[in-house]
C-alpha positions as CSV (number, residue, x, y, z in Angstrom):
1,X,70.3,54.6,87.0
2,X,66.7,54.5,88.0
3,X,65.6,57.8,89.5
4,X,63.1,58.4,92.3
5,X,59.9,58.2,90.2
6,X,60.9,54.7,88.9
7,X,61.4,53.5,92.5
8,X,58.0,54.8,93.4
9,X,56.6,52.7,90.6
10,X,58.4,49.7,91.9
11,X,56.9,50.3,95.3
12,X,53.5,50.4,93.8
13,X,54.0,47.3,91.7
14,X,55.0,45.1,94.7
15,X,52.3,46.4,97.1
16,X,50.3,43.1,96.8
17,X,53.1,41.4,98.7
18,X,52.7,43.5,101.8
19,X,51.5,41.3,104.7
20,X,52.9,38.1,103.2
21,X,55.5,35.8,104.7
22,X,58.8,35.2,103.0
23,X,59.2,31.5,102.4
24,X,62.4,31.5,100.5
25,X,65.4,33.9,100.3
26,X,68.4,33.3,98.1
27,X,70.8,35.1,95.7
28,X,74.4,36.2,95.4
29,X,74.1,39.2,97.8
30,X,76.5,38.8,100.7
31,X,74.0,39.1,103.5
32,X,72.4,36.5,105.8
33,X,69.5,35.5,103.7
34,X,68.3,32.8,106.1
35,X,67.4,35.7,108.4
36,X,64.7,36.7,106.1
37,X,62.8,33.4,105.9
38,X,59.7,33.4,108.0
39,X,59.5,37.1,108.3
40,X,56.3,39.0,107.4
41,X,56.6,42.1,105.1
42,X,55.3,45.0,107.1
43,X,55.5,47.4,104.1
44,X,57.4,48.7,101.1
45,X,58.8,52.2,101.1
46,X,60.9,54.4,98.8
47,X,63.4,57.1,99.8
48,X,65.1,58.7,96.8
49,X,66.7,55.9,94.8
50,X,66.4,53.4,97.6
51,X,63.7,50.7,97.7
52,X,63.0,49.5,101.2
53,X,61.4,46.3,102.4
54,X,60.3,46.7,106.0
55,X,60.2,43.3,107.9
56,X,59.5,42.4,111.5
57,X,63.0,42.9,112.9
58,X,65.1,44.3,110.0
59,X,64.6,46.2,106.7
60,X,66.2,45.5,103.4
61,X,67.6,48.3,101.3
62,X,67.8,47.7,97.5
63,X,69.8,50.2,95.4
64,X,69.6,49.4,91.7
65,X,72.8,51.3,91.0
66,X,73.6,51.9,87.3
67,X,72.3,48.7,85.7
68,X,70.1,47.1,88.3
69,X,66.7,45.7,87.4
70,X,63.9,43.6,89.0
71,X,61.3,41.1,88.0
72,X,58.0,40.3,89.7
73,X,56.7,36.7,89.4
74,X,59.3,36.0,86.7
75,X,63.0,35.6,86.4
76,X,65.8,36.7,84.1
77,X,68.4,34.4,82.7
78,X,70.9,35.5,85.3
79,X,71.6,35.0,89.0
80,X,69.6,37.3,91.2
81,X,71.3,39.4,93.8
82,X,68.2,38.7,96.0
83,X,65.3,36.5,95.3
84,X,62.4,36.4,97.7
85,X,59.7,33.7,97.4
86,X,56.2,33.9,98.8
87,X,53.3,31.4,98.8
88,X,51.9,32.9,95.6
89,X,54.7,34.7,93.9
90,X,58.3,36.1,94.0
91,X,60.4,39.2,93.8
92,X,63.8,39.1,92.0
93,X,66.4,41.9,92.0
94,X,69.5,41.9,89.8
95,X,72.8,43.8,89.6
96,X,71.9,45.8,92.7
97,X,73.2,46.6,96.1
98,X,71.5,44.8,99.0
99,X,72.0,45.9,102.6
100,X,70.2,45.4,105.9
101,X,69.0,48.3,108.0
102,X,68.7,47.7,111.7
103,X,66.2,49.6,113.7
104,X,63.2,51.8,112.7
105,X,63.3,53.2,109.2
106,X,62.0,56.5,110.6
107,X,65.4,56.9,112.2
108,X,67.5,55.7,109.3
109,X,66.6,58.4,106.8
110,X,66.0,62.1,106.6
111,X,62.5,61.9,105.0
112,X,62.4,65.7,104.4
113,X,65.0,65.2,101.7
114,X,63.0,62.8,99.6
115,X,61.8,65.0,96.7
116,X,58.8,62.8,96.1
117,X,57.9,62.0,99.8
118,X,55.0,63.3,101.8
119,X,57.5,64.8,104.3
120,X,59.4,66.8,101.7
121,X,60.2,70.2,103.1
122,X,61.2,72.8,100.5
123,X,62.1,75.4,103.1
124,X,64.6,73.0,104.7
125,X,66.1,72.3,101.3
126,X,66.4,76.1,100.6
127,X,68.2,76.5,103.9
128,X,70.6,73.7,103.1
129,X,71.3,75.1,99.6
130,X,72.0,78.6,101.0
131,X,74.6,77.0,103.4
132,X,76.5,75.8,100.3
133,X,76.9,78.9,98.1
134,X,79.8,77.4,96.1
135,X,77.8,74.4,95.0
136,X,77.2,74.1,91.3
137,X,73.5,73.9,90.2
138,X,74.2,70.7,88.3
139,X,75.8,69.1,91.4
140,X,73.0,70.4,93.7
141,X,70.3,68.5,91.8
142,X,72.4,65.3,92.1
143,X,73.2,65.6,95.8
144,X,71.0,63.1,97.5
145,X,71.2,64.9,100.8
146,X,69.4,67.8,99.1
147,X,67.2,66.1,96.5
148,X,66.9,62.4,97.3
149,X,65.6,60.7,94.1
150,X,66.8,63.4,91.6
151,X,69.0,62.0,88.9
152,X,70.6,63.0,85.7
153,X,67.3,63.2,83.7
154,X,65.7,65.4,86.4
155,X,68.8,67.5,86.6
156,X,69.0,68.3,82.9
157,X,65.2,68.9,82.5
158,X,64.8,71.0,85.6
159,X,67.7,73.3,84.7
160,X,66.5,73.7,81.1
161,X,63.0,74.4,82.2
162,X,64.0,77.2,84.7
163,X,66.6,78.5,82.2
164,X,69.6,78.1,84.6
165,X,73.0,77.1,83.2
166,X,74.3,73.9,85.0
167,X,77.5,75.5,86.0
168,X,75.8,78.3,87.9
169,X,76.7,78.8,91.5
170,X,73.9,78.3,94.0
171,X,75.0,81.3,96.0
172,X,74.7,83.6,92.9
173,X,71.2,82.5,92.0
174,X,68.6,85.3,92.7
175,X,66.3,84.2,95.6
176,X,63.3,83.8,93.2
177,X,65.3,81.6,90.9
178,X,66.6,79.4,93.8
179,X,63.0,78.9,95.0
180,X,62.0,78.0,91.4
181,X,64.8,75.4,91.3
182,X,63.5,73.8,94.4
183,X,59.9,73.9,93.4
184,X,60.6,72.6,89.9
185,X,62.6,69.7,91.2
186,X,59.5,68.4,92.9
187,X,57.0,69.3,90.2
188,X,59.1,67.7,87.4
189,X,59.6,64.6,89.5
190,X,55.9,64.0,89.7
191,X,55.5,64.7,86.0
192,X,58.2,62.2,85.4
193,X,56.2,59.7,87.4
194,X,53.0,60.2,85.4
195,X,54.8,60.1,82.1
196,X,56.8,57.0,83.1
197,X,53.6,55.2,84.1
198,X,52.1,56.0,80.7
199,X,55.2,55.0,78.9
200,X,55.7,58.4,77.3
201,X,58.6,59.8,79.4
202,X,61.1,60.4,76.5
203,X,58.4,62.1,74.4
204,X,58.4,64.9,77.0
205,X,62.1,65.5,77.3
206,X,63.1,69.0,76.3
207,X,66.8,68.8,76.9
208,X,68.0,65.4,78.0
209,X,69.2,63.4,75.1
210,X,68.2,66.1,72.6
211,X,70.2,68.0,70.0
212,X,68.3,71.3,69.5
213,X,67.0,73.9,71.8
214,X,63.2,74.1,71.4
215,X,63.3,77.8,72.4
216,X,66.3,79.1,70.5
217,X,66.4,76.6,67.6
218,X,70.2,76.3,68.0
219,X,72.2,73.2,68.9
220,X,72.2,72.2,72.5
221,X,75.6,71.7,74.2
222,X,76.3,68.1,75.1
223,X,79.0,67.5,77.7
224,X,80.0,63.9,78.7
225,X,81.2,64.9,82.2
226,X,80.1,68.2,83.7
227,X,80.7,69.6,87.2
228,X,82.2,67.8,90.2
229,X,79.6,65.0,89.8
230,X,81.0,64.2,86.3
231,X,77.6,63.5,84.8
232,X,76.4,63.9,81.2
233,X,74.7,67.3,80.6
234,X,72.5,68.8,77.9
235,X,71.9,72.6,77.9
236,X,71.6,75.7,75.8
237,X,74.3,78.4,76.1
238,X,71.9,81.1,75.0
239,X,68.7,80.8,77.1
240,X,70.1,79.1,80.2
241,X,71.8,81.9,82.1
242,X,75.1,81.3,83.9
243,X,75.2,82.8,87.4
244,X,78.6,83.4,88.9
245,X,82.2,82.7,87.9
246,X,82.6,78.9,88.0
247,X,85.6,78.4,85.7
248,X,87.8,76.9,88.4
249,X,85.1,75.1,90.3
250,X,84.0,73.2,87.2
251,X,87.4,71.7,86.8
252,X,88.0,70.7,90.4
253,X,88.2,67.0,91.4
254,X,84.9,65.1,91.5
255,X,82.9,65.3,94.8
256,X,82.0,62.3,96.8
257,X,78.3,63.1,96.9
258,X,76.6,62.9,93.6
259,X,74.6,59.7,92.9
260,X,74.3,58.0,96.2
């Protein structure tokens, strides 16, 4: 699933289409595509993992889900969920969710939750985390109401870098460590963005997809489904400290808020 930095790159790549008129709209998405024809693109935005196309009287929300992709001025050998044609180019989105957002985008999203946004507010995130002391650290970093745009790569890398075990309880983290978690989530997201642009993201992974701890020189633990979010995890049992007793919580039913 593309994480926030990848959606920022998409937003940058399509910037040239801003101000252009949609001349064709088609695809398999179950929305009124005729409504889009003739509308001018006011702008492109990103919120977490959502790519947003702002038009004159409606906005289009694209969520690339687990296997979604896009093509700019070219097509895949597959039916697009949404294909938008302009006078001098086209945008094609595949295997994704397409929805319309009525009304101003400013009212549709909590922009302070977007970990890569200008309106990101770490103090607000800290407050929200403290209100959920029984939340697991691995689930917190996947909760889009707290860290919109953070996904499994960011989760694994942030927790490894700050030496926190993924099954730690948020309420048991010392205040400095909780602030470090919030700060590193944003810092690493922007590092992810720069490495992704340069095509060297995987070369900088310390934990995600790795087998050995670079600090302890022992095998990393790999778990296929960890926490309530049931996502893949890589971590070191020696240098990533586990805060709180989370034995029962870790085996509870999956939550409904993980990778929105």
